[in-house]
N, C-alpha and C positions, 0 to 999 in steps of 0.2 A: 246394323250388320257389323260395323267396325267394333262397336262396343262388345258384341257377343264374341267376336274373334279374339279381342284382347282378354276377355274374361276366360275363354277357353285356354288361351296360352298361359295365362297366369296360373290357372288351375293345374295345367299340365306341368309347369315348372315347379310349383309347390309340391305336387305329387312326387316328382323326381327327387327333390331334396328330402322329403319325408321318408322315402324308401331307401335312398342311398347314403344319407347322412344322419347325424344326430343334431344337426343345426335346427334349433326350434322354429317351427312354422306354425304360428298360432291360429291355424284354421283347420277345421275338420274337413277332410277331403275324402270322397268315396273312391275306393280302389276298384272301380269297375273296369272290365276289359277295354272299353272305349277310352276311358281317361288314361289308363295305363299305357295304351298304345300311343296316345299323343305325348305322354310324358317322356318317352324314350328319346325324343328329340333334344331334351335338355339334360340327358345324362352327361355329355361332355362338360356342360356348364357346372353341374354339381361336382364333377371331378376337378375342374379347374379351381373352384373355390377351395376345395380341400388342398389342392396342390399349392395354391397361392398362400394360404395360411402357413403351411409347412415351410414353404420357401422363405417367407418373411421371418419366421422363427429361426431358421438356419442362418439366414443373413445377419440377423441381430446378434446371435450368439457367436458367430464365426469370429475368431480373433480374440474373444473374451473368455471363452471356455474351450478346453481341449476338444479335439474332434470326436473322440469316442463318446464322452457324455452328450455332446450335441447330437450325435447320431442316434443315441438311445432316446433322447427327448423327442427328436423328430419322429421316430417310430411310435412312441407313445401317443403323440398328438395325431399321427396318421390313423392309428387304431381307434382312438377316442372319437375322432370326427366321423369315421365311418361306422362306428359301433361294432367293429370287428365282423361286419356282415359278410364280407367276401372271404375273410380268413376262415370263418366258420364253414363256408361252402368249400373252401380249399381243403380243410381237414376232413370233412365228410366225403368229399370226392376221393381223397387219398385212401381213406379207410375202405371205400368200396372198390375202386379199380385196382388197388394193390393187394386185394384179398385173394386174388387168383381163384375166384369162385365163378359159377355160371352167371350169366347176365342178370337174370331175375334176382338172384341172391345179392349181387352187387348193388342193385337198386334198393333192395330191402335194407342192406347195411347203411346205405347213404341216408335213408329215411330215419334211421335210429338217431335220436338226439344225443346219445352217449358217444364220446370220442374214444377211438381205439388207439392202439400203439402206433399204427402207421400214420394216423392223422396227426398225432403229437409230434412224431419224428419229422414228418413233412413240414409242419409249421415251424419247428425249430430250425430246420435247414433253410426254409424260406426267409425267416427273420435274420439268420446269420448271413445269408447272401446279401440281403438289403443293407444290413449293418456294415458289412465289409465294403460294399460299394460306396455308401455314404461316408464312411470313415476316410476312405481313399480320396474321395472328392473334396471333403472338408479339410483334409490334411494339407492339401495344396493351397495355393493362393489363387483361387479361380476368379476369372473375370465375371462378376455377377451380372453384368449387362447381357452376357451370353448364357450363363448358367441359370439365372432366374426364370426366363421364359421357357427354357428347355425342361427344367425340373417341374415347374408348375403345369405345363402342358402335358407332361407324361401321364398325369392323372386323368386328364381329359381323353387322351388316346386310349387308355386302358378301358374306360367306361364306354367309349365309342364302339369298341369291339364287341361288347356285350350285345349291342343292338344288331351289329352285323351277324353275330352268331345266331340270334333269334331268327333272322331271315334266311340265312344260308344253310342251316342244319335243322332237321326235324326235331320235335320234342320226343324224349324217351317215354314220357308219361303224359300224353296230350290231354288227358282228362282229370289229372290230379296233380297236386303239388303247386308250388309257386309259379313254375313256368307255364302252367295251363292258363293262368290269368292273362298271359301275353299272346293269346292266340290271334288277337286282332292286329298284331304288328305286321306291317307289310313293307315292301320295298320303299314306298314313299316315306315311311317313317324313318327308315335307315338313311335315306337321302337327306331328310331334314336334319338328322343328327350329324351327318357329315358336314352339311352346310353350316351348322352352328359351330362345329369344331374348327372349320376353316376360318370363320369369322373371328373366333377366339384367338386363333393363331395369329392372324393379321393384327388384331388389337393388342395382343401381348407383345409382339415384336415392336410395334410403334410405341407403346407405353414405356418399354424398357430401353428404347433407343438403340435397338440392335440391328437396324436395317442394314443389310449388306449381303453379299453372295454367300459368305460363310455360314451365317445363321440359317439361311434358307436351305442350304445343303444339309445342315444338321437336322433341320425339321423334316426334310425328305427322308433322311436316314431313320428318324423316329417313326415316321409313317410306315416305312418298309419293315422295321423291326416288329411293329404292331401286326402288320398283315402276315408276315412270314411266320412269326412265332404263334400268333393266334390261329392261323390255318393249320399248322402242324399239330398243335394241342387239340383243337376241336376235331380234326380228322381222326386223331388217335382215340379220343373219347367216344366219337361216333362209332368207331369199329368195336370198341369195348362194350358200349352200352346200347347201341342201336339208336342213339339220339342224345340230346342234351337235356339237362334239368337245371333248375334254379341253382343248385349247388355247383354244377359245372360252370355256369356263367361266372359265379364268384371265383372259382378256381382259375379260370382262364384270365380273368381280370387281374388277379394277384400275380400270376406268372408274367403277364405282359408288363404290369407295373414294375416288377422286379427287373425284368429285362430292359426296360426303358431307363430305369435309374442306372443300371450298369452301363448302358449305351452312353448316357450323359457323362458318366465318369470316364469312359474310354475316350470320348471325343474332346473333353476339355482338360483332363488331368495332364499336367506337364511331366 
C-alpha cells in the first residue's frame, strides 16, 4: 500500500514538472485526467524549483554585474525554465479578451496559435513590469536572507493559484482544450497543493535562516496579494468568457507572478 502511494506521488510530481517546466524528467508519464488531478498538488513545488534557480542566479550575479543585465538574465532563465508556457497563455488571453468581440469569438481567437497585436503588446508590458521591479530590487543592497525565500516562493504562490482557479471557477470549454483534462480536480487536490506550499514556506524560511516576525508578515502579504489579485483577474475573465481555459490559467499565473515580484520589491527595497 505504501509502495503504491509513493509511486502515485512520484508519478504526480513528475507530471507536474513535465507540464509546467522544461526540466528533463526521463520518464514517460501518461497525461490522464486522474494523474493530472493528482499532479496539481505539486504545482507549488515546480514553481519553487524555478524560483530557487532564478533566485540563486540573481544572488550570484548581484554585485558582479549591473542590475539591468541581471534582470534580463533572470527573465531569460525564468522563461527558459517554464518553456514560456504561461506567457503563451497570457498572450492568447490578451488577444481574446481585449478583442472586444462576443464571447464565442473571444474563445475562438484564444484557440488560434497565431499571436495578435494585443498579445504582443500585453507581453511586452508584462516583461517591462517584471524587468522594472527586478531592476529596482537588485539596484538596492537587499538582505538576501529575506529576499531569497520571498522571491523563490513567489513562483510557488503563482502556481498554487492555478489549482485554486480550477476549483473555484468553471471551465469555459469543459469538453475541449487543455483545461478539459483537469475535470477530475477537486477541492481535496487544491487543499493538498496548499499544504505543499505551506510546507515549502516553512522549509524555505528555515533554510535561509529568516525566522522572525518580519518574514512571516511578508509571507502573509504574499498570500494576500495572490488571493486578491487572483480573485480579481479570475472574476473578470469569468465575466468575459463565462469560465476559464488553459490559456487563462497561464495568464493569471503570470499576472500573480508579476504582482508578487513587485510586492517583494516594495517590501524590501530601501
